[in-house]
N, C-alpha and C positions, 0 to 999 in steps of 0.2 A: 490566430496559430502563435503560439509561443515563441516560435524561433522567427519571427517578424518582430520581433522585438530587438534583438541581437543584431539582425542583419538593416536594420531603422538604425541602430547604436551606430554600427559601423559605416552605414550610408552618412550618419548626422560628423562622425570626427575626419570622415573625408573632404566634405565640404565643408568645414569649417578650415583641414587644412589649405584648402584651395582657394578660400577669401585672403588666406593669412600669404599667396603668394607664394606656395611651399611648390618646388618642382612638383615635377612628379615621380621623380625616385626619391625625392626623400619622402613622399608622401607613404608611397610602396614601403621603403623600411619603416619610418614612426609608426606604419597599421603591422607591420610585421614583429616590430618588439611591442609593442599593445596587446597581441594576440597570443604570443608567447609569454610574456608576462605573465595574463591571464591563466592561463595552459597551467604554469609551472605553481602559480597561486593554489588554484585548483587542487592540482594534485596533491600537492603540500599538505592544504585543509585536509581532502580526504584520506589521507594514508591514518592521520589523527582518529578520522573515525574508523577507519577499516582496522583498526589495532584494537578502540577500543568493542568494535562489532567480535571482532578474531576471540576476545578473551569473553566475551556474553556467550556466544558460539560452546564455546571448549568448555564451559561452566554447565550449561545445561545440557550436551550431549555426554560430560560426565558425573551428572547428578552433584553440579556445587554451585556453590552463591553467585563467585565473579566478583569483580569491586564493585561495592556497594557502601563503600565508605566516603569517597571523597565526591562532594557533589550531589546531588540529586542522584538514588541511584547508579552511584559510581560512576556517572557523565562525564566528570574531572576527572580523572584518572589518570587518564594519557597526559594531558594536558601538566599536570604534577609532575608523569614521568619524561615530558619533554624540558621543563624545568630543572630536572637533576640530571639529566643526561649536557643541557648546554651548561651547567654549573660544574661538572665533574671535570678535572684533574685529567689532560690529554695527556698521557704517557708515551714515552719512546724509549723502546728500549736503546742501550748503550751500544748494543752488537749490530745493531741495523742498520742498512742502508738507508738512510733518512730522507734524502729528494724522493725516494720510490715509494720507502713507506709513507710521506706524508701526502704524495702526489693521488697515489691510489682512490685516498676516500675523497677527495675533491673534486675527482672526474669521473667519480662510479655514478652519480645520479644523469650524466648528460646525457649518456645513448638515448635514457629510457626516454627523457626530457624532449630529445629530437623526435624520437620515434612519434611522441603525440600530436609534433605539428600536423601530420598527416590527417589525422585521426578524424574521419565526419562525424561528429558528436548529434548531428540533424541533417535536416533537410537541409543543403548550402551552408552546414554550421562548421567546414571545415577548416582551418586558419588557412593553411596551404593545401589545395586541391589539386595535386601532384598525381601525372598520367602512368607514374610508372609509381603508385605510392606504397605498393606491397612489395616490391623489391627495395625501397627505400630503407622501410619499417625496417624488413631482416638484418638490413644491412648494418644499418647504425646497432641495432639490437644486439646483433653478433658480435660487437667491439668489447659486449662487458666481461667474457671471456677473461682476454686482455687485461682490464685492469683487473678482477677479482684474482689472476696468476702474481700480477705485481705485488698487491698487496702481501701476497705469501712470500713470495722471494724477498722481499723488503724488509718481511718481521726476521729474518733470519732465526727462524724457530722451526724445529724438525717437525712437529705438529703442525705448522702452519705449512709449513709444507708438503705434508701428505694431504692435507686439506685443501688445496692449491690444486696437488695433480691430479686429485677428483673430481676438483670443480672442470678443470681442460679436457677429460676422460670424459666426462660426464656428459657437459655441457656442447662437446664438439659433436658425440656421438648420437645423440635426442637432435641435435639440430639437422641432423640428413633426414630421418624420416618427418620431420615438421614443418622439413621445408617441399619434402614430395607430396604430402598430406595436402597442401595447397594447391598443387600443380592442377589437382582435375577438377577442381572451381577455375581456375584461371583459363583452361584448356574451354571449356563451356561457356565462357563469358564473354574469351579472345580480348583481357583486356588487364590491366594492373591496377588499374585507376581505381580505390574502395569504393567511392561516390557511385559509379557504374556497376561495380558489383553488387553492390545493393540494390541497385534500382532495375537488376537484371532477375531479381527476384521477387518481382511483384507479384506474377504467380506461382509460382510455386518456390519457397525458400531450400536451398542448399541442401540442409540436413535431410531433407526426405529423397532427393539424387545422390547424395552424396555421405550416406550417412558410416562405410567405414573409414574415409577421410575423416569426416569429423572426431571419431572417436580415436585413430591414431595421433591427429593433433592436442587433443586433449590431455593424452594420456605425456604424450611427448612435451606439452609446452607445462604438467605438473613436474617434470624433469628438469625441464629450462630453469624454472625458479625454485628449485633444489627444497620441494617442500616433500612431507612426508605422502606417500613411502620413499621416499628416493629420495631424500637428504641427507646423503652419503656425506656430502661435503663437511658438516658439522656437526658429525655420528660421538654424542658429549661422551660415549660410555667409552669411545675408542680416541680420537682425537683433539677432544675438549672440542672447543669453537671452530676446528679447521684453519681456515685461511685470515678470521678474524681474530684466533686467540690472544694476541697480542694489541689488539684493540682496546682503546675505552674511549669514555664518555661520547662525545657527537664523531669522533671516527668508525668507531662501531654502530653511531647510531644511521650516519648515511648508508650505509652496508646492507641495514636493517630497513631503510626507507628506500632502497632501488629494489628489494624482493618484491614487497608490496607492490610499488610501482608496476613491476615485473609480472605478477600474478593479475592485475588490472589491466596491462596490454594483452595478455593472450585469453583474457575475456572478452577484451574489447574486440582480439582479432576472431572468435567461434561466432560474436555476435555478429560483427560483419560481414563475415566465408560463410555463414551458413548458416545464421537466425534471424537473416533479414534486417540488420542494421537497426535504422529507426523507421521501420515499415508497422505497422500495426495488425496485428495477429485478427484475424475476423472482420477486419474492412473496421474497427473500432478506430476511427479517424478523431474523436472528439476528443480526447488528447494531444497535447502537441508531439513530437516526433521525436525531440531531447527526453520526454520523457519514457520513448520506449523504451531507446537505445541504453537508456542508462539502469531502465529496470530490465533489461535481459543481461545487463554487463553484470549488474549487480548478485541475479541467480546465479552466474557462473562465480563467482565468487565466493557465493555463500556455499555453492559446491566443493571449490579449490578447501575450503574452511572444512567442510561435511566430512571428506575424503582423512584431511589432515589430523582429523582425532577421532576417528575408526579405523583407520587402518595401519597395521607394526611396520616397521620400516625392514626393508628385503637385504640381501649381502650383497655386497659390491658384485662378485658376478653375475649372481643371477640380474642386477640392474644393468651391468655390460651387456650379456648373453639376450635378456628382453629387447634390448633395444636392436641389435644389428643379426639377429636371428628369427625375430617375430615382427617388430613393426617395418623394418625395414625393407623386407620381404612381402607385406601386406600392401605397403605402401609404391611398391612398384605393382603391383599385380592391380590396385584401384586404379592406375594408369592405365595398366594397360585395355581391363575392362572400359574403360571413360571413353578411352581412341574407338572399340571397336565400337560402344553404344551411339558415338558419334557420327560413326561413317557408317552405321543400320542406319538411324534418324533422319541421314540427309541423303543415302539413298533411295531409302520410302520415300520419301519428300514431304514428312510431315512439317 
């Protein structure tokens, strides 16, 4: 199987370090750095593809051509955009809090990168197979709220400040139903280890036992990533580009990079928690586990893009009301019903 190649490479590197007489602690540290570097490189290259993919999906939905000049069928357009952003001047407003303003784009990518360390990309292919993986992922990704607020506050711009306030209000409001939606799965499996949650779905995927939880999580995930119809953070007709208004060049690009990585993280969590992770559908095990994992993840990413270019933006009062008045009560009801179902299941002795 394909995943054995990666496991064999990791075993070879460990054996090579052992032959050099490296202590166990140093061996583990080097392996951790290699795994983290591989994940970061993959995610960075993947974002280049996702931007091109979104442009093509957008063009198809809106009956336009999309990128078709730079490279074969426009495949090098994103590379050209990266070169433009790297060479573009990074301007710092005269009245900005320079330390906070410059620090925000430097560290905004850190929480998503840390979160990807515990993702099981295939059978036995998690960089860190942590027994509290779900809790860890939710904890580190929630730090992004503070970093977006740093960028808005440091800009010393009223539009950026309003956009930053919307970021905090929106992300905090929708984090609650997002977390509550996962509790049903955690109650059933009795673990926070992402690999064990996937293994628990060998008989039935949790999309069939927790359909409401999945729907709540997916909707809250769209809001957490600040994408249409919940992109109130950068409503161009009202607040220009929100907390990113004063950023240019690579400063702006780092915030956009984080948005695409966040979309990937939400898609990964939908795959792991509700759609069997790397498990093959219908017993089709003739393909490696990582293929099925990425296949499912990219289906969700496509769904994110489909929704973005189909539905209009809602009002900010509708956004907040929907989160607190609809999603939160439904997520609590799902926990209650799941608890009753578990009690009945055990009482009957199935």
